[in-house]
C-alpha positions, 0 to 999 in steps of 0.5 A: 500500500502507498503511505497515503493508504497506510495513513488512512488505516492509521487514522481509522484505527486511532479513531476506533481506539478513541471511541472504545476508550471513551466507553471505558472511561465512563464505565470506570467511573462506577464499576458497580453500575457500568453503562456498557459492561454489566457486572456479569460481563467479561470486562467487569471480570477483567477489572475485578481480577488480580491483574486488573487491580494491580494495573489500577494500583500502578496507575494510581501510584503514578496519578492518584484517582486516575484510571487506565482509560482516563490516562490513555484516552488523551494519548490516543487523541494526541496520536490522532491529532499528530496524524493530521500534521505529518509535514516532515520526516521527523513528525512521521518518525515521532508517530511511528515511535509513539505508536510502537510504544503503544503497541507494545503496551497493548500486547502486554495488556492482551497477554495479561487478559490471556493469562486469566483466560478472560478478554474485555471486549472494549479493551480488546478493541482498544488494544488491537486498534493500537497495534494496527495503528503502529503497523501502519505508522511504521510502514509509513516511516519506512517509505518516508525518509526525507522531508521531500518524501513526506511532501510528495507521498503525504502532501495530499493527505495533509490538505485541510479537506483531508484532515478535517473529516478525521478531526471531526470524526475523532471528536464525535467518536469521543462524544458518542459514549458520553451521549449514550450514557446520558440516555441509556436503554433501560429495562422496564421497572419492576412492578413494586417500583412502577406502582410508586411512579406518579404522572408528571413527577420524578419518583426517586426510590432509595434503598439505603443504610445509614451507616453505609459510607457509600450511602452517605456519599450520595445523600447530599445529592439525594437531599438536593434532588428531594427539594425539587417540587416535581420529586416524589421521594421514597426511602427504604431501610436495608441495614447490613449485618456488618454495620452495628449501628444500621439497625438502631438507625433504621428503627429510629427512622421509622419510629419518629413521626413521618413529617420528621423523618427527613430531619432525623435522616439528615442527622443519622447520615452525618453522625459518626458510626459509633454514635449509632447505638440504641441510646445514641439514636434515642437521644438524637430523636428526642433532641431533634424531633422533640419525641417523647422518650418513653414512647420512642424507646417503646417503639424502638423495641416494638414488633411493628417497627421491626416488621417495617424494616423487615418488609423493606429488606424483603422488597430489596431481596425480591427486586434481586438488588445487590449492594448499597446504595441502590436507587431508582431515579425515574425509569433508571436504576443506579447502583452504587455511589454514582453521583454523576449518574444520579444527576444525569438520570434526574436531568434526563428522566422527563426526556423519554429518550433511550438509546440502545448500545447497538445504535451507538456502534452503528453510528460509530461505523457511519462516522468512520466510513464517512470520514474515510470516504470524505478524506479519500475524496479530498485527497484525490482532489488535492492530488489531482490539483497538485498534478495539474499545478505541477503539469502547468508549472512544467509547461510554463517552464518548458515555454520559458526554456523554449523562449530562452532557447529562441533568444539564444539562437537569435543572439547567436545569429547576430553574433555570427552576422557581426563576425562576417568580414565586411567588403572593402570600400572603394576609394573614389579617385578624383580626376583632376580637370586639366585646363 
């Protein structure tokens, strides 16, 4: 293949890597509630494996709170941008070297997945795309040995009309997963949750544990959402066995007057875990809600209060939910402390738009094919223009050369004429008139 064709392949491969990597960035934000890879997927198994954990720790050692996709996405985008400015042999060599290093890393990640006999589909798309891009970049570097080669072989591919489609494609492919994450395809609500929905309202159903640190993490967001006039809020108690203060807090929540439950919940979420004892929550209830202490203590040990908590736990189990917090926001189920997803779900609940994942892949394919077609067409036009200009320049040069040759011939003829011997002048003799 020509360097221009190799470059087309490199750009397509890097765009594909950017697309898949962007999807992984979204999933890594909340592993318990991944948008594209569920907890039963091979992707989740790779991330939760020892290999995945070691990779995560290595990245965090270099960049705290960073994820591997979060680090590599801008690198892929940078390589794609570099392919739009290959005006010299050095730029070509930089692309080949950087791509080669990326390919070695990709091969290492493929081997790591093979070692646990599990392959993450999105990871493999990224890794294979990087390897393909490296092969193409190296093939280009082999043929482009001088700046003149870069201009002659890649010049048309650097035309604005040929580079713009790929720049646009890279931006769109990066954005696609983020758009789909805003409007995911969701399963129908289970009947118990569907019955809680109210027309024209945003219904939020929260399964929580007052001692759970992740439940506490999303509480401020839920508290803000609850202040909206269009929100209907339901809170269910699921005290975990490992949390000693969870059951006393859950019973206290149900023992206060319903109008006071938000106030007591605010306290129970914010006090330290060691304060969530029976005596501690009684003291909070009396202080905050002005509850009658004797009646409150009686409620705390009543079967009625215990049955309410048991009913909540049964509903949690019947819905086959796992892990806390679990939150329904309108039609969406949000697992874990995914604050950003809570906000997005609340913002988009009234839109009614749901985008299936298959449509995202179709859209990505259309973007890639469109960029390749448009770029190739523009390259051909640029190459034709360059050939036309070169032919015109050659024609002009030939005309100038011919004119110079004619001028030289004229000058030579004049010189030869000047060198010819001139005929001797006859002297006029005066005849003297003799008188």
